[in-house]
C-alpha positions as CSV (number, residue, x, y, z in Angstrom):
1,M,0.1,0.0,0.2
2,N,1.4,3.6,-1.0
3,Y,1.1,5.7,2.2
4,Y,1.9,8.8,0.2
5,P,-0.6,8.9,-2.8
6,N,0.3,11.8,-4.2
7,L,4.3,10.7,-4.7
8,S,5.0,8.0,-7.1
9,R,7.7,5.1,-5.9
10,S,10.5,7.1,-7.8
11,N,9.9,9.9,-5.9
12,I,9.4,8.1,-2.5
13,Y,13.2,7.0,-2.8
14,T,14.0,10.2,-3.8
15,L,12.5,11.8,-0.5
16,S,14.1,9.0,1.4
17,I,17.9,9.4,-0.2
18,V,17.2,13.5,0.7
19,L,16.0,12.7,4.5
20,L,18.6,10.4,4.8
21,T,21.7,12.6,3.7
22,M,20.3,15.5,6.0
23,L,19.8,12.8,8.7
24,G,23.6,12.1,8.0
25,F,25.1,15.2,8.0
26,L,23.4,16.3,11.8
27,I,24.7,12.9,13.0
28,R,28.5,13.8,11.6
29,L,27.9,17.2,13.0
30,Y,26.9,16.3,16.1
31,M,30.1,13.5,16.3
32,A,32.5,16.3,15.3
33,H,31.4,18.2,18.6
34,I,31.4,15.5,21.1
35,D,35.1,15.7,22.2
36,P,36.4,19.1,22.7
37,F,39.9,18.0,22.6
38,L,42.2,16.5,19.8
39,H,42.4,12.8,20.2
40,I,45.9,11.1,20.7
41,W,46.1,9.0,17.4
42,D,46.5,10.6,14.6
43,E,44.2,13.7,15.3
44,R,46.4,15.8,16.8
45,F,49.2,15.4,14.4
46,H,47.3,16.0,11.5
47,A,45.6,19.2,13.0
48,L,49.0,20.6,14.0
49,V,50.3,20.2,10.4
50,A,47.6,21.8,8.9
51,R,47.5,24.7,11.2
52,N,50.9,25.4,10.1
53,M,50.3,25.1,6.6
54,I,47.8,28.0,6.5
55,E,50.9,30.4,6.8
56,H,53.1,27.9,4.8
57,P,50.9,25.9,2.4
58,F,53.7,24.2,0.5
59,K,55.8,23.5,3.6
60,P,54.1,21.0,5.6
61,M,55.5,21.5,9.0
62,L,54.9,19.6,12.4
63,R,57.4,21.8,14.5
64,S,57.4,24.9,12.8
65,Q,60.4,26.4,14.7
66,P,62.5,23.7,16.2
67,V,64.7,24.2,18.8
68,F,67.2,21.4,18.4
69,P,67.7,19.7,14.8
70,A,64.6,17.5,14.3
71,D,64.9,13.6,13.5
72,I,63.5,12.9,9.9
73,T,63.0,9.4,11.2
74,N,60.4,9.9,13.8
75,W,57.1,11.4,12.5
76,T,55.7,12.4,15.5
77,Q,59.0,14.8,16.6
78,S,59.8,16.0,13.1
79,H,60.2,19.5,11.3
80,I,59.1,18.9,7.7
81,W,56.2,16.5,7.5
82,L,55.7,14.2,5.0
83,H,54.5,11.5,6.6
84,K,51.3,11.5,4.4
85,Q,50.5,13.1,1.4
86,P,49.0,16.9,1.7
87,L,45.4,17.1,0.2
88,F,43.6,16.1,3.2
89,L,45.6,18.4,5.2
90,A,45.2,21.1,3.0
91,Q,41.5,20.7,3.8
92,I,41.9,21.0,7.3
93,S,44.1,24.0,6.9
94,L,41.1,25.8,5.1
95,S,38.6,25.0,7.2
96,L,40.8,25.9,10.3
97,K,41.1,29.6,8.5
98,L,37.5,29.6,7.6
99,F,36.2,28.5,11.1
100,G,38.9,29.4,14.2
101,I,41.4,27.1,15.3
102,T,39.3,24.8,16.9
103,E,39.3,20.9,17.3
104,Y,36.1,21.0,15.7
105,A,36.9,23.0,12.9
106,V,39.6,20.1,12.4
107,R,36.8,17.6,11.7
108,Y,34.6,19.7,9.5
109,P,36.0,18.6,6.2
110,S,35.1,15.0,7.4
111,V,31.8,16.1,8.0
112,L,31.1,17.4,4.7
113,M,32.7,14.3,2.7
114,G,31.2,11.9,4.9
115,T,27.7,13.3,3.9
116,F,28.0,13.8,0.5
117,M,29.3,10.0,0.2
118,I,25.7,8.8,1.4
119,P,24.0,10.0,-2.1
120,M,27.0,8.8,-3.7
121,V,26.5,5.4,-2.2
122,Y,23.0,5.2,-3.3
123,Q,23.6,6.2,-6.7
124,I,26.3,3.8,-7.4
125,V,24.5,0.9,-5.9
126,R,21.3,1.8,-7.8
127,Y,23.3,1.3,-11.0
128,L,25.2,-1.6,-10.1
129,S,22.4,-3.4,-8.5
130,R,19.5,-1.9,-10.5
131,H,17.5,-2.1,-7.2
132,R,16.6,1.2,-5.5
133,S,15.8,-0.6,-2.4
134,I,19.3,-2.2,-2.3
135,A,20.6,1.1,-3.0
136,L,18.8,2.9,0.0
137,L,19.8,0.3,2.5
138,S,23.4,0.5,1.3
139,A,23.2,4.0,2.1
140,A,21.4,3.7,5.2
141,L,24.2,1.2,6.3
142,F,27.1,3.6,5.7
143,C,25.3,6.7,7.1
144,F,24.8,5.1,10.2
145,S,28.3,2.9,10.1
146,N,30.0,3.5,13.8
147,F,33.5,2.9,12.4
148,H,33.1,5.4,9.8
149,L,31.3,8.1,12.3
150,E,34.5,7.7,14.7
151,L,36.7,8.2,11.8
152,V,34.7,11.4,11.3
153,A,35.3,12.6,15.0
154,G,38.8,11.9,14.9
155,I,38.6,8.9,17.3
156,R,40.0,6.3,14.8
157,S,43.4,6.3,13.9
158,M,43.9,7.6,10.3
159,D,40.7,9.5,11.0
160,H,40.4,12.2,8.4
161,N,42.9,10.7,6.3
162,D,41.0,7.8,5.9
163,I,37.8,9.7,5.5
164,A,39.3,11.7,2.5
165,L,40.5,8.8,1.2
166,Q,37.3,6.9,1.2
167,W,35.6,10.2,-0.5
168,Y,38.0,10.5,-3.1
169,T,38.1,6.9,-4.2
170,L,34.5,7.0,-4.0
171,A,34.1,10.0,-6.1
172,S,36.5,8.3,-8.8
173,V,34.0,5.3,-8.7
174,W,31.0,7.3,-9.0
175,S,32.4,9.3,-11.8
176,W,33.5,6.1,-13.9
177,I,30.0,4.8,-13.5
178,R,28.5,8.1,-14.8
179,Y,30.9,7.7,-17.9
180,E,29.8,4.2,-18.2
181,Q,26.1,5.3,-18.3
182,S,26.6,8.4,-20.6
183,K,29.7,8.0,-22.2
184,K,31.0,11.5,-22.0
185,W,34.4,12.7,-21.7
186,H,34.0,15.3,-19.0
187,W,33.1,12.1,-16.3
188,V,36.5,10.4,-17.9
189,V,38.4,14.1,-16.7
190,L,36.6,13.7,-13.3
191,T,37.8,10.3,-13.2
192,G,41.0,11.2,-13.4
193,L,41.1,14.2,-11.2
194,F,39.1,12.3,-8.5
195,A,42.1,9.7,-8.5
196,G,44.9,11.9,-8.5
197,A,43.1,13.5,-5.3
198,A,43.0,10.0,-3.5
199,I,46.5,9.4,-4.1
200,L,47.3,13.2,-3.1
201,V,45.7,12.1,0.2
202,K,47.1,8.1,0.5
203,W,49.3,7.3,-2.2
204,L,48.9,4.6,-4.6
205,I,45.8,3.2,-2.7
206,G,44.2,6.0,-4.9
207,L,44.8,3.9,-8.0
208,F,41.7,1.5,-6.9
209,I,39.4,2.9,-9.9
210,F,42.0,1.8,-12.1
211,L,42.0,-1.8,-11.1
212,I,38.1,-2.1,-11.4
213,W,38.2,-0.5,-14.5
214,G,41.1,-2.5,-16.1
215,L,39.2,-5.5,-14.7
216,K,36.2,-4.9,-16.4
217,T,38.1,-3.8,-19.8
218,A,40.2,-7.4,-19.2
219,L,36.8,-9.4,-18.6
220,T,35.1,-7.7,-22.0
221,V,38.2,-7.8,-24.3
222,R,37.3,-11.9,-24.8
223,R,34.2,-10.7,-26.8
224,R,35.9,-7.6,-28.7
225,I,38.4,-5.0,-28.0
226,Q,36.8,-1.8,-26.7
227,W,39.1,0.9,-27.8
228,R,37.2,3.6,-26.7
229,S,37.1,2.4,-23.2
230,I,40.8,1.7,-23.3
231,L,41.7,5.4,-24.6
232,A,39.1,6.8,-22.1
233,F,41.0,4.7,-19.6
234,L,44.3,6.2,-20.4
235,I,43.3,9.6,-20.6
236,A,42.0,9.0,-17.0
237,L,45.3,7.6,-16.0
238,L,46.9,10.4,-17.5
239,I,45.1,13.3,-15.7
240,C,45.6,11.1,-12.6
241,C,49.2,11.7,-13.1
242,I,49.1,15.2,-13.9
243,V,47.3,15.7,-10.6
244,F,49.6,13.9,-8.3
245,I,53.2,14.0,-9.6
246,P,54.0,17.4,-9.8
247,W,53.5,17.3,-5.2
248,Q,55.9,14.3,-5.8
249,I,58.7,16.3,-8.0
250,Y,58.3,19.3,-5.5
251,I,59.0,17.5,-2.4
252,L,61.8,15.7,-4.0
253,H,63.7,18.8,-5.1
254,A,62.6,21.1,-2.0
255,F,62.8,18.3,0.8
256,P,65.1,15.9,-0.7
257,R,66.2,14.0,2.7
258,E,62.5,13.9,4.0
259,A,61.2,12.7,1.1
260,A,63.4,10.2,0.2
261,Y,63.0,8.7,3.6
262,E,59.0,8.9,3.8
263,Y,59.1,6.9,0.1
264,T,61.0,4.3,1.4
265,F,59.4,4.2,5.0
266,N,56.0,3.6,3.0
267,K,57.7,0.8,1.1
268,R,58.5,-1.0,4.1
269,H,54.5,-0.9,5.1
270,I,54.8,-4.2,2.7
271,T,57.6,-6.1,4.0
272,E,58.1,-5.2,7.5
273,T,55.6,-4.6,10.6
274,L,56.2,-1.5,11.9
275,E,55.2,0.7,14.9
276,G,54.1,-2.5,16.4
277,H,51.2,-2.7,14.1
278,S,51.5,-6.5,13.7
279,G,48.8,-9.2,12.8
280,N,48.5,-12.6,10.7
281,A,46.6,-13.1,7.5
282,F,43.2,-13.4,9.5
283,F,44.0,-9.7,10.9
284,F,41.3,-7.8,9.0
285,L,38.4,-10.8,9.1
286,K,38.7,-10.9,12.7
287,R,37.7,-7.3,12.5
288,F,34.9,-7.4,10.2
289,P,32.7,-7.0,13.6
290,Q,34.2,-3.5,14.2
291,L,34.4,-2.6,10.8
292,F,31.1,-3.7,9.4
293,G,28.8,-4.1,12.6
294,E,28.5,-6.7,15.3
295,G,26.5,-9.5,14.2
296,I,25.2,-7.8,11.0
297,F,28.8,-8.4,9.6
298,L,27.8,-12.1,8.6
299,L,25.1,-10.6,6.1
300,I,28.2,-10.2,3.5
301,F,28.5,-13.5,2.9
302,P,24.9,-14.5,1.7
303,G,24.9,-11.0,-0.1
304,I,27.5,-11.7,-2.3
305,Y,25.8,-15.0,-3.4
306,L,22.4,-13.0,-3.7
307,C,24.5,-10.3,-5.6
308,F,25.7,-12.8,-8.2
309,R,22.6,-14.7,-8.3
310,S,20.5,-11.7,-9.2
311,K,19.4,-11.5,-13.1
312,V,19.0,-7.7,-13.0
313,R,22.4,-6.6,-11.7
314,R,24.9,-5.0,-13.9
315,K,26.9,-8.3,-14.9
316,D,29.4,-6.5,-16.5
317,M,30.5,-4.4,-13.5
318,A,29.6,-7.1,-10.6
319,L,32.6,-9.0,-10.9
320,P,35.3,-6.6,-11.6
321,I,34.4,-4.6,-8.3
322,A,33.7,-8.2,-6.5
323,L,37.2,-8.7,-7.7
324,G,38.8,-5.2,-6.7
325,A,37.3,-5.4,-3.2
326,L,38.9,-9.1,-3.0
327,F,42.1,-7.9,-4.1
328,V,42.4,-5.0,-1.4
329,F,41.4,-7.6,1.1
330,S,44.1,-10.2,0.3
331,F,46.8,-7.7,-0.5
332,W,46.5,-6.2,2.9
333,S,45.6,-9.7,4.7
334,F,48.7,-11.7,2.7
335,I,51.0,-9.4,1.5
336,V,51.0,-6.3,3.6
337,Q,53.1,-6.8,7.0
338,T,51.9,-3.8,8.9
339,K,48.5,-4.0,10.1
340,V,46.1,-1.0,10.8
341,V,42.4,-1.8,11.1
342,S,41.0,1.0,9.0
343,H,43.4,0.4,6.0
344,I,40.6,-1.5,3.8
345,F,37.7,0.6,5.0
346,F,37.7,2.6,1.9
347,I,36.1,-0.5,0.2
348,A,33.3,-0.5,2.5
349,P,30.7,0.9,0.3
350,F,30.6,-2.1,-1.7
351,V,30.5,-4.2,1.3
352,F,27.5,-2.6,2.5
353,M,26.0,-3.3,-1.2
354,Y,26.4,-6.9,-0.2
355,M,24.9,-6.5,3.2
356,A,22.0,-4.7,1.4
357,Y,21.4,-7.5,-0.5
358,S,20.8,-9.5,2.7
359,L,18.5,-7.3,4.1
360,R,16.3,-7.0,1.3
361,F,15.9,-10.5,1.2
362,V,15.1,-11.0,4.9
363,L,12.6,-7.7,4.7
364,I,10.8,-9.1,1.7
365,R,10.3,-12.3,3.7
366,L,9.1,-10.8,7.0
367,R,6.5,-8.3,5.1
368,K,4.8,-7.2,8.4
369,I,5.4,-3.8,9.6
370,Y,5.6,-5.4,13.4
371,L,8.2,-7.6,12.3
372,V,10.0,-5.5,10.0
373,L,10.5,-2.6,12.3
374,P,12.0,-4.3,15.5
375,F,14.4,-6.3,12.6
376,L,15.6,-2.7,11.0
377,I,16.0,-0.8,14.8
378,G,18.0,-4.3,15.4
379,V,20.3,-3.8,12.8
380,W,20.7,0.1,13.0
381,V,21.9,-0.6,16.8
382,L,24.4,-3.0,15.9
383,S,25.7,-0.7,13.0
384,A,25.6,2.6,14.3
385,K,26.6,1.0,18.3
386,P,24.8,3.9,19.9
387,E,25.4,2.6,23.5
388,K,29.2,2.6,23.0
389,I,28.8,6.5,21.9
390,I,26.9,7.2,24.8
391,G,29.3,5.2,26.9
392,D,32.4,6.8,25.5
393,Q,30.9,10.1,26.8
394,S,29.9,9.0,30.4
395,S,31.1,11.2,33.2
396,V,33.1,8.3,34.8
397,N,35.2,8.1,31.7
398,E,37.6,9.1,33.4
399,E,40.5,9.0,30.2
400,R,37.9,11.3,28.6
401,N,37.6,13.6,31.3
402,Y,41.0,14.1,31.9
403,A,41.6,14.6,28.2
404,I,38.8,17.5,28.3
405,K,40.6,19.0,31.4
406,R,44.0,19.1,29.8
407,A,42.7,20.5,26.6
408,L,41.0,23.6,28.5
409,F,44.1,24.0,30.2
410,Y,46.3,24.0,27.3
411,K,43.9,26.3,25.6
412,Q,44.2,28.7,28.9
413,A,48.1,28.6,29.1
414,G,49.1,30.6,26.3
415,P,48.2,34.0,28.0
416,L,50.1,32.8,31.1
417,I,53.1,32.5,28.8
418,P,55.6,35.7,28.8
419,S,55.9,36.7,24.7
420,S,59.5,36.5,25.4
421,I,59.2,32.5,26.1
422,Q,58.7,30.3,23.0
423,V,59.7,27.0,24.6
424,V,57.8,25.1,26.9
425,V,58.8,21.7,28.7
426,N,56.8,19.0,30.9
427,V,54.0,18.7,28.7
428,S,52.6,15.5,28.1
429,D,50.6,16.1,24.7
430,C,52.8,18.5,22.7
431,P,51.3,18.6,19.3
432,S,47.5,19.4,21.1
433,F,49.8,22.2,23.2
434,M,51.4,23.9,19.8
435,F,48.1,23.5,18.0
436,Y,46.3,26.0,20.5
437,N,49.3,27.9,21.0
438,K,50.9,28.9,18.0
439,R,54.2,30.4,18.8
440,I,55.2,27.7,21.4
441,M,57.3,24.9,21.0
442,A,56.4,22.4,23.5
443,Y,58.7,19.4,24.7
444,E,57.6,16.6,27.0
445,T,61.3,16.9,28.3
446,L,64.8,18.1,27.9
447,S,68.0,16.5,28.3
448,P,70.6,17.9,30.7
449,E,72.7,18.4,27.3
450,Q,70.1,20.4,25.6
451,L,69.5,22.3,28.8
452,H,72.9,23.3,28.9
453,I,73.2,24.4,25.4
454,L,70.2,26.7,25.8
455,Q,71.5,28.1,29.4
456,Q,74.3,29.1,27.4
457,R,72.0,31.5,25.0
458,K,70.3,32.6,28.1
459,V,67.3,31.1,26.6
460,Y,64.0,31.6,29.1
461,I,61.7,28.5,29.0
462,A,58.2,27.9,30.6
463,A,57.1,24.7,32.3
464,L,54.0,23.1,33.2
465,E,54.6,22.4,36.6
466,N,51.9,19.4,37.1
467,D,51.1,18.9,33.5
468,Y,53.4,15.4,32.9
469,A,55.5,14.8,36.0
470,T,57.3,16.2,38.6
471,L,60.1,18.4,37.3
472,P,63.5,16.4,37.6
473,D,66.2,18.7,39.5
474,Y,68.3,19.8,36.7
475,L,65.5,21.3,35.1
476,R,63.8,23.0,38.3
477,H,67.0,24.3,39.1
478,Y,67.7,26.0,35.5
479,P,68.2,29.6,36.0
480,F,65.8,30.8,33.1
481,L,62.7,28.8,34.1
482,Y,59.3,30.3,34.4
483,L,57.1,27.9,36.1
484,I,53.2,27.7,35.1
485,P,51.1,26.0,37.9
486,I,48.8,24.1,36.2
487,N,47.0,20.8,37.4
488,P,44.4,19.2,35.3
């Protein structure tokens, strides 16, 4: 029965995706504002580099004016910061310039990208499945994905970097599909632009679109060679290279030591376990509940079967996308030695599509509203995990309470420090302190040798008396010391 007699079935789905997108924006805006502090991994580093890029957009820096020579092998302490590609940092930098130096402004680009991905998922899945209901369910699963929401909030490691990667990767797939629909060349250009932008976020992972495009071309070449498709592929790849290669040339020329080290370090992720991020071949499979929802992640496997069994799907697209997603999962599971849970999440929209096939199958058989509604509520709870979001903000969460108080003290500390002092020690969270206080170079501690150098120069330093730990005697007796009594 149509409960909206003045609306066609098509208009009902259009209205639904509009409302879902609006709701998705409000949820993401809420998530961006739940924590009035910068998260330890990796948001505080991204925020500080982005702040420094406001004045030096082509010189990514963590410590803008290091007092001592920086260690280029330690990305948490370096001066020139090339640990990640610059586009998502530039977006955060623009947001900080527009909305002010706050932790919330750091998250606004992720709010917008995460919101626009909702209708994009709907359009992609609608084309692939030829089912508006599957498309809407896929978009809803993406909209309420707890893992995605925590990336937007900066809670998960890689945070805004992975949101930007997912956005540009999905946008490249979306524009490629629009090309497949219309055969218009401007979509080829957009595909190349989005793919190049994805690389400028997270290096060669951004080539995902060319993996599935190449697979589609290879699978159809048996019947006939599609010269137009091959030409379009090459043009998009050329545009992609035009977008991302200039930055690589620039940093190799401007910061040769740092760039060479970071390129080598990135390659070592494949062959070595770095920074303690270890795991076996089942690392990502075991984390499917975390990535795609407790319990409901099991919908993936029957969903794959239902997708390939469907008679109305885009058969020429289904296999390349499935193989592309399988390649990503297999490559990170069996080849790459450094395991980080968010590394494969950029393919989540396609995984949600398979889950949507299973959901539709169940919903068709439930039929009755008194069965459908509790089922959908259960799926939402398992996907969004509202109890986790509420629990993390609980007043008994001592770790969060401390982080809030520390951030507040850091924001208030700036005016307490004389303008002649630029070095502050005994700081437990140096990136956050420097983010809130632009002119300061913060350190957890200084060695006796470093302090001796400063004493010879008669450099005044400040110390947060109780922030990090009890000041060692050699620091407490420094003749040019200014104590700031802060006790979070």
